[in-house]
N, C-alpha and C positions, 0 to 999 in steps of 0.2 A: 573501483567504486564499491560502495557498501550496498549490500542486498537487504531487503526487508520483505516480510510477509505480513500483510494487513488483513485481519478478519473484519468484516463489516456487517452491520445490521441496519436495516432501514428504520428511520423514524416514521412517525405517522405521516409527516409531510412526504417522505420518500415513498411510502406505499401509495399515497394518493397520486403521486406522479410517477408511478412505476413504469409507465410507457416510455419515459425518458431515461431510464437507467442505463441503457447502452450508450446513449449520447453523453450522459454524464461521465461514464467510464472513459470514453474517448477524450473528453475535455480534460480529465485528470491526466491522461497520457500526454496530451499536448502541453499541459502545465509543467509536467515533469521534464519534458524535452526542452522547454524554454529555460529551465534551470540547469540543463546539462544532464538530467537524469534519463531514465528509460523505463517505460512500463513493459514488463515481460508478458504479463497477461492478467486478465480478470476472469474469474469463474463464479457463476451464481450457483448456489447450493441449496439442497434440502437439509433440514436438520437444525442444529442449534444456532447456526449463523446463516445469514442470507447470502454470503459470498466471501471471497477472498481475492486479494490482488498480490502479485509478486512484482516488485520493482527495484530499481537501483537508483541511488542518489549519491551525490558527491560525499556526503557525510551525514551524521545524525541530525545536525542542524538543518540541512537542506531537506531531509525527509520530513522533519517536524514541521517546517514551514509549509511544505506542500500539503501535508495532512491537516494542518490547522486551517489552511485556506479551503480545503475540501470540506471540512466540518462546518465551516462558517456558512455554507450554503444551506445547511439544515436538513439534508436528505438522509444522511447516514451518521452512525456513531462507529468509531473504529477502535480496534485493539491491535497494536503493532508489535512485531517481534523483529529484532535484528537477527539476520541469518548469516552464517559463516560458511564459506566455501571449504572444500576439502583442503586446498592450499592454505587458506587462512587458519583453519583449525590446526593443521600440521605445524604452522609457525607458532601458534599460541601454546600448544602442548609440547612442542619439540624439546624444550629443556627441562621438562619435568623429570623427577627421579624415577 
């Protein structure tokens, strides 16, 4: 499975409904599981971003579908990075000179 790190920031709507943020995170995890993915965790943060999530999905398309569905609710905006494990990176760079 492919791994992803998503930074998120609350929208005005998301801040107004901040008391539901944990439930929304759980719902995202359930949506990922329904697609065969897995939420590793969500952390809420101080600083530039309101939080981040680490999750796995079958591929980039599955991750994008889950994130678009999440964004459609209007509570957060996201910035997502594909993450590579040590084994994946070793395979990627293994035949470099």
